[in-house]
C-alpha positions in Angstrom: 135.6 89.8 107.7 136.1 88.3 104.3 136.3 91.5 102.3 135.5 95.1 102.3 137.0 95.8 99.0 134.6 96.5 96.2 133.7 93.6 94.0 135.0 95.0 90.7 132.2 94.1 88.3 131.8 97.7 87.1 129.8 100.6 88.6 126.7 100.1 86.6 126.4 96.4 87.4 127.0 97.1 91.1 124.4 99.9 91.0 121.8 97.5 89.5 122.9 94.8 92.0 122.2 97.3 94.8 118.6 97.8 93.5 118.2 94.1 93.4 119.2 93.8 97.1 116.4 96.2 98.0 113.9 94.1 96.0 115.2 90.9 97.6 114.9 92.4 101.1 111.3 93.4 100.4 110.5 89.9 99.2 112.0 88.3 102.2 110.2 90.6 104.6 106.9 90.0 102.8 107.1 86.3 103.4 106.4 86.7 107.2 103.0 88.3 107.8 103.7 88.7 111.5 106.8 90.8 110.8 104.9 92.7 108.2 102.4 93.9 110.7 105.1 94.9 113.3 107.3 96.6 110.7 104.5 98.9 109.6 103.7 100.4 113.0 106.8 102.7 113.5 106.8 103.7 109.8 103.2 104.7 110.1 103.7 106.8 113.2 106.7 108.6 111.7 104.9 109.1 108.3 102.0 110.9 110.0 104.4 113.3 111.8 106.4 114.1 108.7 103.4 114.4 106.4 102.0 117.0 108.8 105.4 118.9 108.7 105.6 118.7 104.9 101.9 119.8 104.6 102.7 122.9 106.6 105.8 123.6 104.5 103.8 123.4 101.2 101.0 125.4 102.6 103.4 128.3 103.5 105.8 127.7 100.5 104.8 131.0 98.9 105.5 133.1 102.0 108.8 131.2 102.6 109.9 131.7 99.0 109.0 135.4 99.2 111.1 135.8 102.3 114.0 133.8 100.8 114.1 136.1 97.7 113.9 139.4 99.6 116.8 140.6 97.4 114.6 140.5 94.3 111.8 142.7 95.5 113.0 145.7 93.5 113.2 143.7 90.3 110.6 143.6 87.5 107.6 141.5 88.3 108.4 138.9 85.7 111.9 138.4 86.9 110.9 138.5 90.5 108.2 135.8 90.0 110.6 133.6 88.1 113.1 133.8 91.0 110.4 133.1 93.6 109.3 130.0 91.6 112.9 128.7 91.5 113.1 129.4 95.2 109.9 127.6 95.9 111.0 124.5 93.9 114.4 124.5 95.7 112.8 124.9 99.1 110.4 122.0 98.4 113.2 119.8 97.2 115.3 120.6 100.3 112.2 119.8 102.5 111.6 116.5 100.8 115.3 115.5 101.0 115.4 116.3 104.7 112.0 114.6 105.3 113.2 111.4 103.7 116.5 111.2 105.6 114.6 112.2 108.8 111.9 109.6 108.2 114.5 106.9 108.0 116.4 108.0 111.1 113.3 108.6 113.2 111.6 105.4 112.1 114.7 103.4 112.9 114.8 105.0 116.4 111.1 104.5 117.1 111.0 101.0 115.7 114.4 99.7 116.8 113.0 96.5 118.4 110.9 95.7 115.4 113.6 96.4 112.8 116.2 94.6 114.9 113.9 91.5 114.7 113.5 91.9 111.0 117.3 92.1 110.4 117.9 89.2 112.8 115.4 87.0 110.9 117.2 87.8 107.6 120.5 86.9 109.2 119.1 83.6 110.5 117.7 82.8 107.1 121.3 82.9 105.7 123.1 81.2 108.6 123.3 83.9 111.3 126.2 85.9 112.5 128.8 84.0 114.6 130.0 86.1 117.6 127.3 88.7 117.1 127.6 91.8 119.4 124.5 92.2 121.6 123.8 95.6 123.0 121.2 96.5 125.6 118.1 98.1 124.0 118.7 101.5 125.6 122.3 101.6 124.1 120.9 100.7 120.7 118.3 103.4 121.1 120.8 106.1 122.0 123.2 104.9 119.3 120.4 105.2 116.7 119.3 108.7 117.9 122.9 110.0 118.0 123.8 108.6 114.6 120.5 109.8 113.1 121.1 113.4 114.4 124.6 113.4 112.9 123.4 112.1 109.5 120.5 114.6 109.4 122.9 117.5 110.2 125.3 116.5 107.4 122.4 116.0 104.9 121.0 119.4 105.9 124.3 121.1 105.1 124.5 119.3 101.7 120.8 120.0 101.2 121.3 123.8 101.7 124.1 123.7 99.0 121.7 121.9 96.6 119.1 124.5 97.5 121.4 127.3 96.4 122.3 125.4 93.2 118.5 125.1 92.6 118.5 128.7 91.5 120.6 127.9 88.4 118.4 127.9 85.3 117.8 124.4 83.8 120.7 122.8 85.8 118.8 123.5 89.0 115.7 121.7 87.8 117.4 118.7 86.1 120.9 117.9 87.4 120.4 119.1 91.0 117.4 116.7 91.6 119.4 113.8 90.4 122.3 114.8 92.7 119.8 115.2 95.5 118.5 111.6 94.9 122.1 110.2 95.0 123.0 112.2 98.1 119.8 111.1 99.8 120.3 107.6 98.7 123.8 107.6 100.1 122.6 108.7 103.6 119.8 106.2 103.5 122.3 103.4 102.8 124.4 104.5 105.7 121.4 104.5 108.0 119.8 101.2 106.8 122.9 99.1 107.4 123.3 100.5 111.0 121.7 97.5 112.7 123.6 94.7 110.9 126.9 96.6 111.1 126.5 97.2 114.8 125.7 93.5 115.2 129.2 92.9 113.9 130.9 95.5 116.1 131.3 98.3 113.5 130.9 102.0 114.2 129.4 104.7 112.1 132.9 105.7 110.9 133.4 102.1 109.9 130.1 102.0 107.9 131.1 105.1 106.0 134.5 103.7 105.2 133.2 100.3 104.1 130.4 101.8 102.0 132.8 104.2 100.3 134.8 101.1 99.1 131.5 99.7 97.7 130.0 103.0 96.6 128.1 101.9 93.5 126.5 99.0 95.3 125.5 101.2 98.2 124.2 104.0 95.9 122.1 101.5 93.9 120.4 100.3 97.1 120.0 103.7 98.7 118.9 105.6 95.6 116.2 103.0 94.8 115.0 103.3 98.4 115.0 107.1 98.2 113.0 107.2 94.9 110.4 104.8 96.4 110.2 107.0 99.5 109.2 109.9 97.3 105.9 108.2 96.6 103.2 109.1 99.2 102.5 106.2 101.6 104.8 103.8 99.8 107.6 104.6 102.3 105.5 103.0 105.1 105.5 99.7 103.2 109.0 99.9 101.8 110.8 100.9 105.1 110.8 97.4 106.7 111.8 95.8 103.5 114.6 98.3 103.2 115.9 97.2 106.6 115.9 93.6 105.3 117.7 94.8 102.2 120.2 96.7 104.3 121.0 93.4 106.0 121.6 91.7 102.7 123.8 94.6 101.6 125.8 94.2 104.7 126.3 90.5 104.2 127.2 91.0 100.5 129.9 93.6 101.4 131.4 92.2 104.6 131.1 88.5 104.0 130.6 88.2 100.2 127.4 86.2 100.9 123.6 86.3 100.3 
């Protein structure tokens, strides 16, 4: 491993470089029509499931917000309505945050063979990985499911904290969404480098440690992915390119290449 220390070019430059890695990954993925078709299948399946779940959430958002603000039922109607609106916005934001993290984890689990191939193609394009660790498909599947559950659980805890902060006037509707995007982007980055890191024999704990040493670069890549995932249907197209970008991010951090 050549380096896991941050390339000290400044946090802003690293953040922008992380965005560039996502764009490069999408471009590399788009150059292979066969991989494009394969990469869309698992993302499409997961998107249908999560769109249905989000649709149900938004349909019942009023009832959920009313139940969550039971403490305000004795207040004046104006104040009670304001609190319910804040609760509804916070619940919707929490739902979207969890949906995006879940989308990535579930799609990676469903499409592991497809995304493994995409990541492998990117590696081969830049010279491959000497001594790569090859795990049986079922071990890869269980690894992905286990790590996905842990990451979703952690993001849920943080999401609940952001939900509570969403009740703060002004701050809850401005600062909190930005923090939510950064948090969501961080977890996406951890998930999207899973395949190339595992190929090099790294564990989930290793990924966290290495990405923390390169936080701005990882946040740029992950946050850009998170923002694109907010656009309906775009996530289906972006997901395979994000896997390719995660491979480029891995090579940049661990080997100072690509």
